[in-house]
N, C-alpha and C positions, 0 to 999 in steps of 0.2 A: 267394481267391474267396469271395464272400458267399453262404454256403449258404442264407441266408434267402431269397434271391431267385433260386433256381435255376428256370429255365424248363424246359419239357419236354425240349428237345433237350440240356440239360446234366445233368439229374438222371437217374441210372440208373432204369430202369423198375421199378416195383413189380410183381412177378409175380403178386400176388394181385388185380390190377385188370384187368378186361376191357378197359378203354380202354388200359391199358399194353400188354396183349398185342397189341392192334390196331396201336398205334403202333410197338411194337418190331418186329413182323413187317414192317410197311411200310417202316420206316426202316433196319432192320438185318438183316432176314431171320431174326431169332432166334425160336425157338419159345418159347411160354409154358409154364412148368413150375409146380411148386407154390410155396408160400410160402417166402420166404427164411428160413433158419435160421442159427444161429451155431454155431461150434465143431464138435463131433462129435455134435451133437444128432440123434437118430434118431427123435424123436417118441414116446418112452416116456411112461407115465402120469405120471411125476414130473418130466418135462422142463419147463423154463421156457417161457413163451409166446414164440414166435419174434419176434425184433425186427428192425427195419429200420435199417440203419446210418445212413441219411440222416435218419430220424426222430430217432435219437439225437443226431446232430450238430446238427440244428435245435434240439433241446431244450437244447443246451449254449450257445446264443447268450445274450448279455447286452446290456442296453440300453446304448447309447453315444451320447448326444445330441450330444456334441462332434463325433464322426465324422459323424453324420447331418447336422449343421449345415453342415459343409464341402461335402458333396455337394448338399444342398438349395440352398445359396447359388449354387453353380456352375450347377446346372440352371435355377434360377428367375430368376437375375439375370445369369449369365455371369461373375460375379466371386466371389472367395473372401470369406468373412465378415470383418468388421472385427475388429481385435484386441479392441475393447470387447465385441463380440458373443460372441467365443470365451470371453473371461474371464467374461462374465455367465453363460453356461451352466456353465462349469467351477466357478464359485464359488457356484452356486445352492444347493448342499448336498444335500438328499435327492433321490431320483429323481423324486418328484412335483414338486418345485420345478424341477428341471432340465427336466422335460417341459413345464411351464407356460412357462418362459422360451423354450425351443426353439420351441414352437408359436406364441408371440407373434412371434418373428422370422420364421417361415414366413409368418404372416399379413402382416407388414410387407413381405416380399418380393413378395407377390401384389399389394400396393398400389403398388409402385414402377414407374416408367416402363420400367425394364429388363425387367420381366416381360412387358410388351407385346411388346417386341422378341423375347424368347425364344419367345413363343407364335406370332408370325409365322413365325419360323424352324421351329418344330415343325410347324405346319400346312403350310408349304411342303414339308417332308420327307414328311409324311403324304400330301399330295395329289400329290406328284411334279410340282409346277409352281410357277411364280413368277418373280421377277426381271425382270418387265416390267410396264408399267402395266396391261395387260389380264390377264395371267396371274397377277398378284398379287391381283386382286380377290377370288377365292374363298378363298385362305388368309388374307387380311386380314379378310374377313368372319368366318371361323371364329375367328380370334384375337380379334376384337372381342367376339364372343359369350362367349368364355372370360374375357377380362379384365373384362367388364361383368357376369359371373356370370348370363348369360342361359341359357335352356333349350336343350338339345341339339336339340329338335324344331324350333326356329327355323332351324336349319341347312338344313332341308328344306322348311320351310313359309312362311318369311318372304316377304311380298309386296312389301315396300319396303325400301330401304336395303341391298340385297344386293351392291352394288358400291362399298364404301367406299374411301376413301384413308387412308393412314397416314403420320403424321409420326414418323419413327424417333427423332429427337432428343428430342421432347417425349413420345413414347410415347402419342400420342393418335390417335383415329380420327375421320374426318369422314364421315357417312353420305352415300351417293349411290345413286341408282337405276341399275340396268343398262339400257343402251339398245341392245337387240338385237331389237326387234320383238315382244317377248312381252307379251301383254295381262295375264295374271296370273302373276306370278313364283312360283317354288317354291324359294326359297333358292338354294343352289348348283346345284340340278338344272337350272336354266335359265340358269346363268351363261355369258356368252359366251366367257370364257376357257377354261372347262371344255370347252365344245362344240368350240371351235377346236383346243385342245391334243390332244384325244382323238378327233379326226375319223378315220374309217376306213371301210372297206367295211362296209356293213350296220349301222353304228353299234355294232359289237361291242366296240371299244375303250372307248367310253363306258360300255357296260354292265359290262364287266370292271372299270373303275375304280370304279363305284358298288359293285359286289359286294366288291371287295378292300378299298377304303378304309373302308367302313361296316359290312360284315358280317364282316370280318377272316378270310375264307376265300376260296380260289380256287374256281372252278367245278370240279365240279358243286356247285351251291348246295343241292340238296335230294336226299334219299335216301328211297326207300320202305322200309318194313319188310320187304316180301316182294318181292325182285327177280323179274323175269319172264324166264324162259328163252326166248331167241329162236332157240335152236338154233345159236348162234354161240359164238365163243370167250369172249365176255363176255355177261353178263346185262344186261338193261335195268333200271336202278336208280332212275329218276326216278318221282315219284308221279303225274305227268301221264299221261294215255292216250297211247300211242305215236303215234297219228294226230292228236294235238292240235297238232302242228307240221307245217310243210310239207315235202313231198318231191316227187320227180318224178311220183308217182302221184296227188297230190291238189292240184295247182295251182301248185307251186313250180318254180323253175328251178335251185335248189340242192338236192342230195339229202341233207337232214338225217336221212333214214331209213337212210342207208348204215351197214352193219355189217361191211363187208369187212375193215377193219383194227381199228377201234374202233367202239363204239356212239356215234355222234355225238350222238344224242338224249339221252344221259345229261347232257351239259352244255347242249345247245341247247333242251331242254324248257323250262328257265327262261329262258335267254338270249333265245330267240325271242319269249317273251311280254313281254319288257321292251324290246327294241331298237326296235320301231316308235315308241315314245314319244319317242325321241331322234333319229329319222330325218329330221325336218323342219328341222334346223339345218344350215346350210351350213358350208363349211370355214373361214369367218371367224366362226362362232358366231352368225350371224344367223338368226332364225326365218323360214322361208319357208312358202308355202301348199302346196308340193308336196314330195315326198320328195327329199332332197338327197344321199343316199348311194347307192353303186353296189354291185352284186354282183361277186364275183370271177370271173364267167364271161367268156369271150372277148369282147373289146371293151368290157368294164366297163360294161354297160348299167345305167341307173338301176333301183334296186330297186322292187318293188311290194309292197304289203301281203301279197299271197299268197305272196311269197317267204319270209316268216317264218311266217305262220299261215294255215291254210285258211280259206275264207270262213265267217264266222259265229263264229270263235274270237276271244275277247276278250283284251286285254292284261291283265297281272297282275304283281304284285310276287312273290307266291309262289302255289303251288297252293292254291286256296280263298280267295285274297285278290285279287280283281279290282280293277284301277285303270284308269280311262278316260283319264286325262291325267296330266301331271307334277305338278300340285297334289295329285291323289289319291294318286300315288305317294309324294309327300313326306309326306302324312298317314299312309300305311301304314308308311313307314319310321320315322316319329316314334313310332309305337305298337308297334314291333317290339322285344321284349325283347333279342333278339340284337344289334340295333344299339346299344342302350344298353350292353350288356356289352362290345361291341367298343370303344366310346369309353373306358370305364374301363380296359380292357386296354391300349389305346394310351398312356394317361397312365401306367399302371404300367410299361410298358417304357421310356418316356421317363425316369421317375424312376430306374429301375434300370440305365439305360445299355444296354438291350438293342437288338437290331436290329429291323427291320420284321417284324411278325407273319407276313405272307404271304411276303415275299421271302426271309427267312432262317429261316422256321419257328420263330421265337421265340414259340412258343405260350404263352399264359398259361392254365393250367387253371382252369376255372370255380370250383373249390373254393378256389383261392388268393385270389381277389378277391371271394368271395361277400359278405363284410361290406360292402365298398366299393360293390358293385353294388346291394345292398339299400338302402343309405343314399342312393345316387344316385337310385334309383327312388322311394323314399318322400319324397325332398326336392325333387321336381319336376325332376330331371335337370339341375340347375344346374351349369354346367361348372367354374367356379372352385372351387366347393365340392368337386367331385370331385378336382381337383388337390390341394387341401388335405388331403382324406381319404387320398389316396395317400401324400403326403409326411409324414403323421403316423401311418401304419399301423405296427403292431408290426414287420412284416417289413421296413420301411424303416429303423427306428431300432435294430434289433437286429443285432449282429455276432458 
């Protein structure tokens, strides 16, 4: 096992961390105790500073550019490195020379047609869609942005060329506009394949996809610092006012204020402020002038705006971040630091062979990728540069 690349679910929790206590309690039911000590240390004045076994093991890693090259070639091209490439790294001499040769090969992989194919496959997996002409347009667009080293924000804000086609043999993209009745496109947020693939009651599958794919967490998306006691088994933990979403008492036909089993509003406070933005796309992904999704009530009647939000309540990306339409949502997502970190984290798990961040809880702690995220932000959020930064990171080339 590569200890350099342990994600949260594999690495034993450090008991000195508040986050570790929270995760350990949630995932394993274990109580948080004091700092880990070694041997028979009882905390005397002359005792050594407590050490963490995993910090020690991480510190024992050594650079191995030959091993890193094999993994990088497989991930970025789908093939093992050539014998000439292997020998070039092995015979380079000093570590500095090996690093330079290794990084030159990573850069060459990113220029190869095979990389385009790998990125199409990566984004298909990330988006959980593809393999048909319409369903491929969103992952192919994301792959095109990556291969062409364009900014992450274009994924949510591009107004043209958002339904490209892909020539797998040549590894090339041909720009094309989506044709689904949208006047002003917002990247993949208005993509017909996305809207058709995630069609559901009240557009909640579409909202869930946006949250999980680009914020890297399941709902609830937002938590308040001071939960509100409702006199029920659970507290209300969203930052939104409880009455900011609809229930049976303020105009809705679905009781999102229900607290009999769980506090529905903990998730729906954010979900309900997003879902109306996606509600006008029909089951074929075409934009219509009326709401095209239904409620789960008897007879599946068409939803009304007041089924999500009471009259006068505005749609929003997050509490305090109102968005009136999908282009505004795209702009808000492009400016969200959590969305940028999520993109880097997904590239990180791709490089290290980890599972999906949400589906398998292969969480990447923020401190692990802090350097790469900072470079991503300062460098204009260019996607191919982010891939290069991950595959040349110390944690990738040390074993």
